[in-house]
C-alpha positions as CSV (number, residue, x, y, z in Angstrom):
1,M,122.1,78.9,89.8
2,A,123.2,78.8,93.4
3,E,126.4,80.6,94.2
4,L,129.3,78.9,96.2
5,K,132.1,80.9,97.6
6,K,135.8,79.8,97.4
7,P,137.8,77.7,98.4
8,W,136.3,75.2,95.9
9,N,138.1,75.1,92.6
10,D,136.6,75.3,89.1
11,G,135.0,72.0,88.0
12,G,135.3,70.5,91.5
13,S,132.6,68.8,93.6
14,L,131.1,69.3,97.0
15,S,130.2,66.4,99.3
16,V,126.4,66.5,100.0
17,A,123.8,64.6,101.9
18,Y,120.1,64.4,100.9
19,T,117.1,63.6,103.1
20,G,116.9,59.8,103.1
21,D,120.7,59.5,103.6
22,R,121.6,59.3,100.0
23,D,125.2,60.3,99.4
24,G,126.1,62.5,96.4
25,S,128.1,65.4,95.2
26,A,127.3,68.9,93.8
27,V,129.0,69.7,90.6
28,F,129.8,73.3,89.9
29,S,131.8,75.6,87.7
30,S,133.2,79.1,87.9
31,D,131.5,82.2,86.7
32,P,134.2,83.8,84.5
33,Y,132.8,87.3,85.0
34,E,132.3,87.3,88.8
35,G,135.0,84.9,89.8
36,I,132.6,82.7,91.9
37,N,131.5,79.1,91.7
38,R,128.0,78.1,90.7
39,V,126.3,74.8,91.4
40,Q,125.3,73.2,88.1
41,S,123.8,69.9,89.3
42,V,123.6,67.4,92.1
43,V,124.6,63.8,91.5
44,F,123.4,61.1,93.8
45,R,125.7,58.1,93.7
46,D,123.1,55.5,94.8
47,A,121.0,56.0,91.7
48,G,123.3,57.8,89.4
49,Q,120.7,60.6,89.4
50,T,121.5,64.1,88.3
51,I,119.3,67.0,89.5
52,A,119.7,70.3,87.7
53,I,119.7,73.5,89.8
54,E,116.8,75.8,88.9
55,K,117.3,79.0,90.8
56,L,118.8,80.7,93.9
57,V,116.2,81.5,96.5
58,R,118.1,83.1,99.3
59,Q,121.7,83.8,100.3
60,D,122.4,84.7,103.9
61,G,126.1,84.9,104.5
62,I,127.6,81.5,103.7
63,R,124.2,79.7,103.8
64,Q,122.4,79.4,100.5
65,Q,119.1,78.0,99.5
66,F,117.9,77.1,96.0
67,V,115.3,75.2,94.1
68,T,116.0,72.2,91.9
69,S,114.3,71.5,88.6
70,D,112.1,68.9,90.2
71,G,110.8,71.5,92.6
72,K,112.7,70.4,95.8
73,V,114.2,73.1,98.0
74,F,117.8,72.6,99.1
75,K,120.1,74.4,101.5
76,V,123.9,74.6,101.1
77,T,126.0,75.2,104.2
78,Q,129.6,75.8,103.5
79,G,131.9,74.1,106.0
80,R,135.0,72.0,105.8
81,Y,133.2,69.6,103.4
82,G,129.9,71.3,102.8
83,V,126.5,69.8,103.3
84,L,123.5,69.9,101.0
85,K,120.1,69.2,102.6
86,E,116.5,69.5,101.6
87,A,115.4,72.6,103.4
88,V,112.6,72.7,106.0
89,D,109.7,75.0,105.1
90,T,109.9,77.9,107.5
91,S,107.2,80.0,105.9
92,I,104.6,81.7,108.1
93,N,101.0,82.8,107.7
94,I,101.4,86.6,107.6
95,E,97.8,87.0,108.9
96,N,99.0,85.8,112.3
97,Y,101.6,88.6,112.5
98,L,101.6,92.3,112.3
99,T,102.5,92.9,108.7
100,I,103.2,95.8,106.4
101,E,102.5,95.4,102.6
102,A,104.4,97.7,100.3
103,L,102.5,99.7,97.7
104,A,105.7,101.4,96.4
105,D,109.3,100.3,95.8
106,G,112.0,101.0,98.4
107,L,109.8,100.8,101.5
108,T,111.6,100.5,104.9
109,A,110.1,100.5,108.4
110,K,111.5,101.0,111.9
111,L,110.1,100.8,115.4
112,A,111.1,103.3,118.1
113,S,112.1,102.3,121.7
114,D,112.2,98.5,121.4
115,A,113.9,95.8,119.4
116,V,111.7,93.5,117.3
117,E,112.2,90.6,114.9
118,Y,111.0,90.8,111.3
119,C,110.9,88.6,108.2
120,V,110.3,89.3,104.5
121,D,107.4,87.9,102.4
122,G,106.5,85.4,105.1
123,D,109.7,83.4,104.7
124,G,110.0,82.8,108.4
125,V,113.7,83.8,108.4
126,W,113.6,86.1,111.3
127,K,116.1,88.9,111.7
128,T,116.6,91.1,114.8
129,L,115.9,94.8,114.3
130,E,117.2,97.1,117.0
131,A,115.1,100.1,118.1
132,G,115.3,102.9,115.6
133,V,117.0,100.9,112.9
134,A,115.4,100.5,109.5
135,T,114.5,97.2,107.9
136,E,115.9,96.2,104.6
137,A,114.1,97.8,101.7
138,I,111.2,95.9,100.0
139,N,109.3,96.6,96.8
140,T,105.7,96.8,95.7
141,G,103.8,93.7,96.8
142,Q,106.3,92.5,99.3
143,T,105.7,92.3,103.0
144,L,107.4,92.8,106.3
145,S,106.0,90.8,109.3
146,F,107.0,91.5,112.9
147,R,107.1,89.5,116.2
148,A,108.3,90.1,119.7
149,N,107.5,89.1,123.3
150,Y,107.1,92.5,125.0
151,K,106.3,92.3,128.7
152,S,104.9,95.8,129.1
153,Y,103.3,98.5,127.1
154,N,105.3,101.5,125.8
155,T,103.5,104.5,124.3
156,S,106.8,105.4,122.6
157,R,106.8,102.1,120.7
158,R,105.8,103.6,117.3
159,F,106.4,102.7,113.7
160,T,107.9,104.8,111.0
161,I,107.1,103.6,107.4
162,T,108.7,105.4,104.5
163,K,106.5,104.5,101.5
164,S,102.8,103.9,100.7
165,C,101.5,100.7,102.3
166,N,98.8,98.7,103.8
167,V,98.9,97.2,107.3
168,L,97.3,93.9,108.1
169,G,97.6,90.8,110.3
170,D,97.6,90.5,114.1
171,P,99.5,93.1,116.1
172,M,99.3,90.8,119.1
173,S,102.5,89.2,117.6
174,L,104.3,92.1,119.2
175,Y,103.4,90.6,122.6
176,Y,103.1,86.9,122.1
177,G,105.2,86.2,119.0
178,D,104.3,83.0,117.2
179,G,101.5,82.3,119.7
180,A,99.6,85.5,119.3
181,K,96.4,83.8,117.9
182,N,96.1,81.9,121.2
183,Y,95.3,85.0,123.3
184,D,91.9,86.6,123.3
185,T,92.5,89.6,125.5
186,L,94.8,92.6,125.2
187,P,97.6,92.3,127.7
188,Y,97.8,95.9,129.1
189,N,96.2,99.3,129.2
190,Y,97.6,101.3,126.2
191,S,98.5,98.0,124.4
192,F,98.6,99.6,121.0
193,A,98.4,103.3,121.8
194,Y,100.3,105.5,119.3
195,L,101.5,102.4,117.2
196,F,101.0,104.1,113.8
197,Y,100.8,107.7,115.1
198,R,101.1,110.2,112.3
199,I,102.3,107.8,109.7
200,T,101.2,109.4,106.5
201,T,101.8,106.4,104.2
202,I,99.2,103.9,105.4
203,V,96.3,103.5,103.0
204,D,94.4,100.4,104.0
205,A,94.1,98.9,107.5
206,S,90.9,96.9,106.8
207,K,92.7,93.5,107.2
208,L,94.3,94.4,110.6
209,V,93.0,92.1,113.2
210,L,91.7,94.0,116.3
211,D,89.3,91.5,117.6
212,R,90.5,91.0,121.2
213,K,88.9,91.9,124.5
214,L,89.9,95.4,125.3
215,K,91.7,97.3,128.1
216,N,91.7,101.0,129.0
217,Y,93.3,103.2,126.3
218,A,93.7,100.1,124.1
219,Y,94.0,101.9,120.8
220,Y,94.5,105.5,122.0
221,Y,95.9,107.7,119.2
222,M,96.7,104.5,117.2
223,F,96.1,106.1,113.7
224,Q,95.9,109.7,114.7
225,G,97.2,111.9,111.9
226,C,97.4,109.0,109.3
227,T,96.3,111.3,106.5
228,A,96.4,108.7,103.7
229,L,94.3,106.1,105.6
230,K,91.1,105.4,103.6
231,Y,89.9,102.0,105.0
232,P,89.9,101.4,108.8
233,P,90.1,98.1,110.6
234,E,87.0,96.4,112.0
235,L,86.3,97.1,115.7
236,P,84.1,94.2,116.7
237,A,84.3,94.6,120.5
238,T,81.0,94.8,122.2
239,T,82.4,95.4,125.7
240,L,84.2,98.7,125.9
241,Y,86.7,100.2,128.4
242,S,87.5,103.8,129.3
243,S,89.2,105.7,126.4
244,C,89.7,102.5,124.4
245,Y,89.2,104.1,121.0
246,R,89.8,107.7,122.1
247,R,91.3,109.8,119.3
248,M,92.0,106.6,117.4
249,F,91.3,108.2,113.9
250,Q,91.6,111.9,114.7
251,G,92.9,113.8,111.7
252,C,92.6,110.9,109.2
253,T,91.5,113.3,106.5
254,A,91.2,110.6,103.8
255,L,89.1,108.2,105.9
256,L,85.9,107.3,103.8
257,I,83.9,105.4,106.4
258,S,84.0,104.8,110.1
259,P,84.4,101.2,111.4
260,K,81.1,99.8,112.6
261,L,80.8,100.3,116.3
262,P,78.5,97.6,117.7
263,A,78.7,98.1,121.5
264,L,75.4,98.9,123.1
265,T,76.9,100.4,126.3
266,L,79.6,103.1,126.2
267,E,82.3,103.9,128.7
268,S,83.9,107.2,129.7
269,Y,85.8,108.8,126.9
270,C,85.6,105.7,124.7
271,Y,84.9,107.5,121.5
272,E,86.1,111.0,122.5
273,Y,87.5,112.9,119.4
274,M,87.6,109.5,117.6
275,L,86.6,110.8,114.2
276,T,87.5,114.5,114.6
277,S,88.7,116.1,111.4
278,C,87.9,113.0,109.2
279,G,86.6,115.4,106.6
280,K,85.8,112.7,104.0
281,C,84.0,110.3,106.3
282,K,80.4,110.0,105.1
283,E,79.1,106.9,106.9
284,I,79.0,105.9,110.6
285,T,77.3,103.0,112.2
286,M,77.2,103.4,116.0
287,L,74.7,101.2,117.9
288,A,74.9,102.4,121.5
289,T,71.5,102.6,123.1
290,S,72.7,105.2,125.7
291,I,75.4,107.8,125.7
292,S,75.3,108.7,129.4
293,A,78.9,107.6,130.1
294,S,81.2,110.6,130.9
295,N,82.4,112.4,127.8
296,C,81.9,109.2,125.8
297,L,81.2,111.1,122.6
298,L,82.9,114.4,123.3
299,G,83.7,116.1,120.0
300,W,83.9,112.7,118.3
301,V,82.5,113.8,114.9
302,N,83.8,117.4,114.8
303,A,84.7,118.3,111.2
304,V,83.5,115.1,109.5
305,S,81.8,115.5,106.1
306,K,79.0,118.0,106.0
307,S,76.6,115.3,104.8
308,G,76.4,111.6,105.3
309,T,74.5,108.6,106.7
310,F,74.4,107.7,110.3
311,Y,73.1,104.2,111.2
312,K,71.6,104.2,114.6
313,N,70.1,101.6,116.9
314,K,66.3,101.6,116.7
315,D,66.3,101.2,120.5
316,A,68.5,104.1,121.2
317,T,67.2,106.5,123.8
318,W,69.5,109.4,123.0
319,T,68.8,112.2,120.5
320,T,72.0,114.4,120.7
321,T,73.1,116.0,117.4
322,G,76.2,118.0,116.5
323,I,79.9,117.3,117.2
324,S,79.1,115.1,120.2
325,G,76.3,113.1,118.8
326,V,74.9,112.6,115.3
327,P,76.6,115.0,112.9
328,S,74.4,117.9,112.0
329,G,72.9,117.6,108.5
330,W,73.3,113.8,108.2
331,T,70.6,111.3,107.3
332,V,69.7,109.0,110.2
333,I,68.7,105.4,109.4
334,L,67.4,103.2,112.3
335,I,68.5,99.6,112.3
């Protein structure tokens, strides 16, 4: 049932309009326990048709949205007379937006330094979230999607997420809003540096879309200290930039596997300390043929698992082992 606030009286009717310009009225009755009016049916005068109300979908202030028994979605706007219209579908594809999926009840999130908009479960009903203010709480299986139009990078722009979760979708929605998918290059150096820094609740980031052309320090410290992270995002870039993945997964103590690293040519500091202290990481694929760039592998596999498999380019000319090469004690497979 859809709820209507006063001033309508028990058993009264509300003037309505339906797509197609059919006139009608909504018939409702009062809830004796809560003292509110509830829509029971919609009667269209041109055909004498009655449509029963199925369920309330959303109530946002005085605006209400509900589904009728024949599957149509309607929206009620309370005014002097009241208007009932078939609602426009505002839902979004959450894969096109940076999205958090709750793995536990009561999850909230907030973003430091800058305001952002968010919606719940991809409904496309965007709400402004001021910097440092938490979202509404969501439960297991629900999602929060985010968009903004930031005009510069900010390394203090970092999320806080209170409960176990996955992160997915396209973080470019923080810079380009609804049009994120139309851009193929990161906008700035440090574009997503520190974004999830030391969030200990993220489990799976494998569906996060990080497929754009890079900039310097692109993902610097992005997941550093995310101690629950098991599954990293794909990193498909083949042209690297200085420090682009530097310290990206440092201290991700639950990480089981490194993302495949397909670039043949490395840049200065690009993988520096990238997998340091990922003690459960037992598989790395890194296809660079040369590691001559300054400090490109400095300490990058320090304190990974004591045994594992390293997939190496068969054309590689480097043979370095240890914390700045192939981890000592690992099996090397040439591909």
